C-alpha positions in Angstrom: -10.2 -0.1 -10.2 -6.9 -1.9 -9.3 -5.0 -3.5 -12.1 -3.5 -6.8 -10.9 -1.3 -9.4 -12.6 -1.3 -12.7 -11.0 1.4 -15.3 -12.0 0.4 -18.9 -11.1 -3.2 -17.8 -11.0 -4.7 -21.3 -11.1 -3.2 -22.3 -7.8 -5.7 -22.7 -5.0 -4.2 -19.8 -3.0 -3.9 -17.5 -6.0 -7.5 -18.2 -6.9 -8.8 -17.3 -3.5 -6.8 -14.1 -3.5 -8.2 -13.2 -6.9 -11.7 -13.7 -5.6 -11.1 -11.2 -2.8 -9.9 -8.6 -5.4 -12.7 -9.4 -7.7 -15.1 -8.2 -5.0 -13.4 -4.8 -5.4 -14.0 -4.9 -9.2 -10.3 -5.2 -9.8 -9.0 -5.8 -13.4 -7.3 -9.2 -13.2 -4.7 -10.4 -15.6 -4.3 -14.0 -14.8 -1.3 -16.1 -16.0 -0.7 -19.8 -15.7 0.9 -22.7 -17.4 -2.3 -24.1 -19.0 -5.2 -22.1 -20.6 -7.8 -24.7 -19.6 -6.9 -24.1 -15.9 -7.2 -20.4 -16.3 -10.5 -20.7 -18.1 -11.8 -22.7 -15.1 -10.6 -20.0 -12.7 -12.1 -17.2 -14.7 -15.4 -18.9 -15.0 -15.5 -19.6 -11.3 -14.8 -16.0 -10.4 -17.4 -14.6 -12.9 -20.0 -16.9 -11.6 -19.9 -14.9 -8.4 -18.5 -11.5 -9.2 -18.7 -9.1 -12.2 -15.1 -7.9 -13.0 -12.8 -7.7 -16.0 -10.4 -10.8 -16.4 -7.8 -11.4 -19.1 -6.1 -14.8 -19.4 -2.4 -15.5 -20.6 -0.8 -18.8 -20.9 3.0 -18.8 -19.9 5.7 -20.9 -18.4 7.8 -19.6 -15.5 10.9 -21.1 -16.9 10.7 -19.1 -20.2 12.9 -16.4 -18.8 13.4 -14.7 -22.2 9.6 -14.1 -22.4 9.2 -12.4 -18.9 9.6 -8.9 -20.1 7.2 -9.5 -23.1 4.7 -11.0 -20.6 4.7 -8.0 -18.2 4.6 -5.5 -21.1 1.5 -7.4 -22.4 -0.1 -7.2 -19.0 0.6 -3.5 -18.9 -0.6 -2.9 -22.2 -3.9 -4.9 -21.9 -4.8 -3.4 -18.5 -3.5 0.1 -19.6 -1.2 0.0 -16.5 -0.4 -2.2 -13.5 -0.9 -1.7 -9.8 -0.1 -5.0 -8.3 2.1 -8.1 -9.4 1.2 -11.1 -7.3 3.6 -14.1 -7.9 2.2 -17.3 -6.7 3.6 -20.2 -8.7 5.8 -22.9 -7.4 6.3 -26.6 -6.9 6.9 -29.0 -4.0 9.4 -31.6 -5.1 10.1 -35.1 -3.9 13.3 -34.4 -2.2 14.5 -38.0 -2.2 14.2 -38.0 -6.0 15.5 -34.4 -6.6 18.7 -34.6 -4.4 19.9 -37.5 -6.7 19.4 -35.6 -9.9 21.3 -32.3 -10.3 19.2 -31.2 -13.4 16.0 -31.7 -11.4 17.4 -29.8 -8.5 18.4 -26.8 -10.7 14.9 -26.8 -12.3 13.3 -26.6 -8.9 15.5 -23.6 -7.9 14.6 -22.0 -11.2 10.9 -22.5 -10.6 10.8 -21.6 -6.9 13.4 -19.0 -6.8 15.0 -17.7 -10.1 11.8 -17.2 -12.0 10.4 -15.2 -9.1 13.5 -13.0 -9.0 13.2 -12.4 -12.9 9.5 -11.5 -12.7 9.8 -9.3 -9.6 12.9 -7.5 -11.0 11.2 -6.5 -14.3 8.1 -5.3 -12.3 10.4 -3.4 -9.9 11.8 -1.3 -12.7 8.3 -0.4 -13.9 7.0 0.5 -10.4 10.2 2.3 -9.5 9.8 4.7 -12.4 6.1 5.0 -11.6 6.8 5.5 -7.9 3.9 3.4 -7.0 2.8 -0.2 -6.9 3.0 -3.5 -5.2 5.0 -6.7 -5.7 3.6 -9.5 -3.6 5.2 -12.9 -3.7 4.7 -16.2 -2.0 7.8 -17.8 -0.4 7.3 -20.2 2.5 8.0 -20.8 6.2 10.3 -23.6 4.9 12.7 -20.8 3.9 13.3 -19.7 7.5 15.5 -22.6 8.3 17.0 -25.5 6.4 15.6 -28.9 7.5 16.7 -32.3 6.2 13.2 -33.3 5.0 12.8 -30.3 2.6 16.1 -28.3 2.4 16.1 -28.1 -1.4 12.7 -26.6 -1.5 13.4 -24.5 1.6 16.7 -23.1 0.4 14.9 -22.0 -2.9 12.3 -20.2 -0.9 14.8 -18.8 1.4 16.7 -17.4 -1.5 13.5 -15.8 -2.7 12.9 -14.4 0.7 16.2 -12.7 1.0 16.0 -11.3 -2.5 12.6 -9.8 -1.7 14.0 -8.2 1.5 16.7 -6.6 -0.4 14.3 -5.4 -3.2 12.0 -4.0 -0.5 14.9 -2.0 1.0 15.7 -0.6 -2.6 12.2 0.3 -3.5 11.1 1.7 -0.1 12.3 5.3 -1.1 10.1 5.0 -4.3 6.9 4.3 -2.4 6.7 0.7 -3.8 5.4 -2.1 -1.5 7.3 -5.4 -1.6 5.3 -8.0 0.4 6.9 -11.4 1.3 4.1 -14.0 2.0 5.2 -17.0 4.1 2.5 -19.5 4.3 2.7 -22.6 6.5 1.0 -25.8 5.6 -2.0 -25.3 3.4 -4.5 -27.9 2.2 -4.1 -27.6 -1.5 -3.4 -30.0 -4.4 0.3 -29.4 -4.0 0.0 -31.0 -0.5 -2.6 -33.7 -1.3 -0.1 -36.5 -0.7 0.7 -35.2 2.8 -1.2 -36.3 6.0 -3.2 -33.3 7.3 -2.5 -32.2 10.8 -4.0 -29.4 13.0 -1.6 -26.8 11.6 -3.0 -27.1 8.0 -5.0 -24.2 6.9 -7.5 -23.8 4.1 -6.7 -21.7 0.9 -9.5 -19.4 1.5 -8.0 -18.2 4.9 -4.6 -17.7 3.1 -6.1 -15.8 0.2 -8.0 -13.4 2.6 -4.7 -12.9 4.5 -2.8 -12.0 1.4 -5.5 -9.6 0.3 -5.5 -7.9 3.8 -1.7 -7.7 3.9 -1.5 -6.0 0.5 -4.3 -3.5 1.4 -2.5 -2.7 4.7 0.9 -2.3 3.1 2.6 -5.0 5.0 6.3 -6.0 4.5 6.2 -9.6 5.7 3.3 -11.8 6.6 3.1 -15.3 8.1 -0.1 -17.1 7.2 -1.8 -18.1 9.3 -0.2 -15.8 11.8 0.6 -18.5 14.4 3.4 -19.6 12.1 5.4 -16.4 13.1 5.7 -17.8 16.6 6.3 -21.4 15.4 9.2 -20.3 13.1 10.6 -17.9 15.8 11.0 -20.9 18.0 12.4 -23.1 15.2 14.9 -20.4 14.1 16.3 -20.2 17.7 16.8 -23.9 18.4 20.6 -24.4 18.7 22.0 -26.3 15.7 23.4 -29.2 17.7 19.9 -29.8 19.1 18.2 -29.2 15.7 20.5 -31.9 14.1 
């Protein structure tokens, strides 16, 4: 039985990922900002799958409680095999770029909190010489664009951090998976018009499950985003502007 901690577990993508692991009878330690959301996710999973689920309410911005949180997960599950970091926000860039405090908060949510959680788990897995850290960044982190460069740069920072962490932990047998979704039809993107590139959360959740199972380093989801972002990254800057 895999022991899996999921931070941001009430998000649509995290819920779908958890469902895939519940099919394997994994022990799930679900963490999110509000207990009511966690209870809804737990009840939804248990309505279809019999597995062990624990719930914990926490705020990603409470950095001083991250160590206690991961210790609690390890104590509750009597170990931990996978840390999956799925939380994040999609800010209104027109508002955030005029308010430095909000900008810093977005970086803390989308980048710094991920670094904190992953670093604590890395120390545990490195000593254990086994385990997986899987974290959602975004295709938006592959290149800065005027429409979402604040969000994209936070995700880009997280992506580079995970790349370095993966290099560090490779000799310890620890998997570090960077997950780069493209546009996904979730509550976070409810305000956006839906085009043909939008994917459903179920497809992304299954892709994350498969990438962890197959010990991948980086996965674009859906896979066509790898080609899309390859093209975008190689457009000359004077044209891109």
